[in-house]
N, C-alpha and C positions, 0 to 999 in steps of 0.2 A: 594531442594535448590542446586544450583551450586556454585562453587567457581570461580567467575569472577573477583576476586580482581585485580585491576590495569589494567584490560582489558578496552579498549576504544571503546565505542559504539557510532556510528553516526546514527541518525534517521532522515530522511527527513519527512516532514509533522508532525513534532514533537509536534506541538501545537494543533492538532486535537484530537478527542476522542480516536481513536485507537492508534495513536502515543503516546499520554500521557500514556495510560495503558501499552504499551510496554516499554516505558521509565521507568516507576515505577518498572516493573518487573525486568528489567535488573539492575537497580540501587539497588534494594533490594538484589540482588545476588552479589553485589560488584563492578559492572562495573561503570566506569566514563562515563556519558552520555552527549553527545552533541546533542542538539535539533536544527534542521534546519527547517526553515519555512519562510514565507513571512512577517509575522507580528511580530515585535520584542516584542510588548507589550504582545501578547498571549504567546509567548515563555517564556518571563520572568516570567509569572504567574506559568507556569509548572516548570521551573527551580527553582524558589524560593520555591515552594512547596516541591520539592525534597531536596533542601539544608536545609530547615527547619527540615527535618527528618534526617539530618546528611549525606546525600549523595552528591557525587560530580556531579555537573551538570552545564552546560552553555547553553544559548540560543543564537543562531546566526541567524540574518536575512539573508536570502539567497534565490536566485532564481535558482531553479534546472534546468531551461532551458537556463541559462546563464553560460557558462563555467568559465568566469572570476570571477563571483560571487562565484561559487563553489570553485575555487582555493583560493580565499581570505578566505573563511571559513576553508578550509583545513589547510592553513598556520597558522591561529590563533589556531586551535586545536593542531597542531603539536608543536607550540611554547609553549603552556601551558601544554600539556600532552604527546604528542608523536603521532606516527602513529596509524591509525585505525586498530582495530582487528575485529570488528563486524559492518557491514554496513547493515542497514535496509532501503531499498528503498520503503518508505511508501507513499510518496507524490503522489497524484493522484486526479482525479475528472472528472466531465463531464461538458458539455457546452450546453445551450439551442439550439445553432446553429447547433449542431450535433444530434439533437433529433427530431423524428417525433411525431406528435400529435396523430396518430392512429396506431394501430397494423398492419392493412392491408390497401391496397389501392383498391378502386373501381373506375371504369371509371367515375362515376358521381362526384367524388371528385375533378377531375382535374380542374373544373371551380368553385370550392368552395374555396373562399379566406380564410375561417375560418379554413381550414384544412392545416396543415403543412406536406407535403409529403416528400418522399425521394428526389424528384426533387427540393425541396425548401431548402435543407440543405445548410448551409452557409460555404464558404471556411474558414472564420475566426473561426467558431465553430469547424470545422473539424481539422484545424491546432492546435488550442488550446488544444483539447483533445488528439491528437496524441503526441504533444510536451510534455505536462505535464506528461502523463502516460508512454509513451515509451522513448522519448528522455530524460526526467528527470531521468529515470532509467539508460539509456546508459551513459549519461554524468557524472552522479554521480559515477557510477562504474569506469569510466575512471579516474576521478580525484582522488578518494580515493583508487582504486584498486592497483595502482602502488606501493604505500607504504605498501600494505598488502602482497606483494610477499615475500615468504620465512619465514613468521611469523608462529608460531605454532598455528594450529587450527583457522586460519583466515577464516571468513565466510561472504558471502554476502547473504542476505535474501530479495528477492523481494516480493512485494505484488501484486498478480494477482487478479483473481475474478472468481466467478461462470460463468460470461459471457465470460471468457476465454476458457471455455469448450464448451458451446453452446451459441450462441448470444441471448441476451434477446431482446424481442420486444421493439420497440421505441427508443432504444439507440444504433444505428449501429456504431457510431464512438467510443464510450466507449468500446463496445464489441470487436471491431476489435483491438483497442489499447491494451486491456488486453490480448487478444489472442497473440498479438505480444510480450507482456511482458513474457508470458509463454514460447514462442518459443525462445526468447532471453535468458531466464534463462538456457534453455538446451544448447544453443550454447555456452554461457559463461562458463558453468560448464565444458564442454569438453575443451575449450580453456585454462582454468586455471588449468586443472587437473594435470599438471606436476610441478606447482609452489606452491602447498599447499593451494590454496584457493578453498573452497567448495562454490558452488552457488546453492541455492534452492529457491523455492517460496512457499508462503502460498496463497491459494485461498479461501478467506473468502466467506461464504454464505451471508446471509442478516443480517447485523448489523445496528441498528439504530444509525445514526450519525447526526451531525448538517446539513450535506449536504442533507440527504435523509429523514429527520424527517417527513416532511409534505407529502412526497411521500408514506411513509409506514404507518403512523399513523395520526389519526385525533387529534384535539386539546384535546379531552377527553381521549386520549390514546388508543382508539380502533383502529383496523386496517382499513386502507382505502380499497377501492375495490381491488386495486393492491396488497396491503399488505395482504389481506385475501387470494387472489389467491396464493401468495407466501407461506403463511403458509399451505395452502392445499396441496402444493407440497413438504413440509418439514416434513418428518416423525416425527421429534421431536416436531413439532407443536409450535415452538416459534422462535423469532428472536434471533440472537446471541448477547451475552453480550461481551463487550471489553475484559474481563478477559478470555473468552473462547479461545482467540488467544495465550495467553501467554505461556501455557504449550507446544504448538507446537513450538513457538518461542524459548523457552529455550532448547527444545530438539535439535533444529537445531544449537544452539550455543554450545552444549555439545560435548566434545570430544568423548563421547560414540556413537554419530552419525557420526563418522569420516569416514565411508564408504558410507555415503549418500550424493550424489551430483546429480544435474540435476533433482531433484524431484519437482513436483508441488503437494502440499499436501492440499486437501480440508478440510476446517473446516466449515461445512455447515449444521449440523444437519441431514444429510442424503439426502439433496436436489439432489446432483449429482448422487446418487445411485437409486433414485426412478423413476420408469417408468410412474407413474401416475395411475397404476392399480395394 
């Protein structure tokens, strides 16, 4: 348990499975939690659940790729509570337009309309994926970071991915965007190193969320073909649970990690350490 009493935490993507678990963990340790996301109703459900347990929480509908929307959210948080101490850039996702249907291309597929290849990737899908993952992290850090300068143990925690280490097949846009998030994390850590803001990232392995549920598991809960391949490359032989992220999150919020900045920490059951043999 940490003492985060009166510290203000802002979590983008706060209405999702992972965002909710991180919010609960921070609130249980005393933080006031502001949940940012696109759907107010979803945010209200999480915020109300926290408030019912006696925690301080608010949900604010916000678009992380629109700077004005972020500024409006920041202004409301500062009016009610003050400036941010802990920023978790959790908003992210993929788009079908940035995804191929096959892992490899063969010459015979070029005339096959049923195959979506690299050459068929859509600008809209690429833009959406880069904007949400990278620009959403950059813009949110711009808007909330200025108020964090000079605060004691201020910390920004970005959410990268296993695909930020090595690109995963079929999702080139998402993989490239998350690699950019990892790179940006290191850049921002250096840039903020003189003003007291630490910047790190968590790189989750494979967690079952609403976005990837049917990609990883069948309706009966058993793994899909892709899910089974992932498990075969994960030494701990299971998917991550949302609570698996929270100990690393709290560690990065703790003053005991005060010399840790610019790190990208895998929470992946050994996936990134395993060579396959």
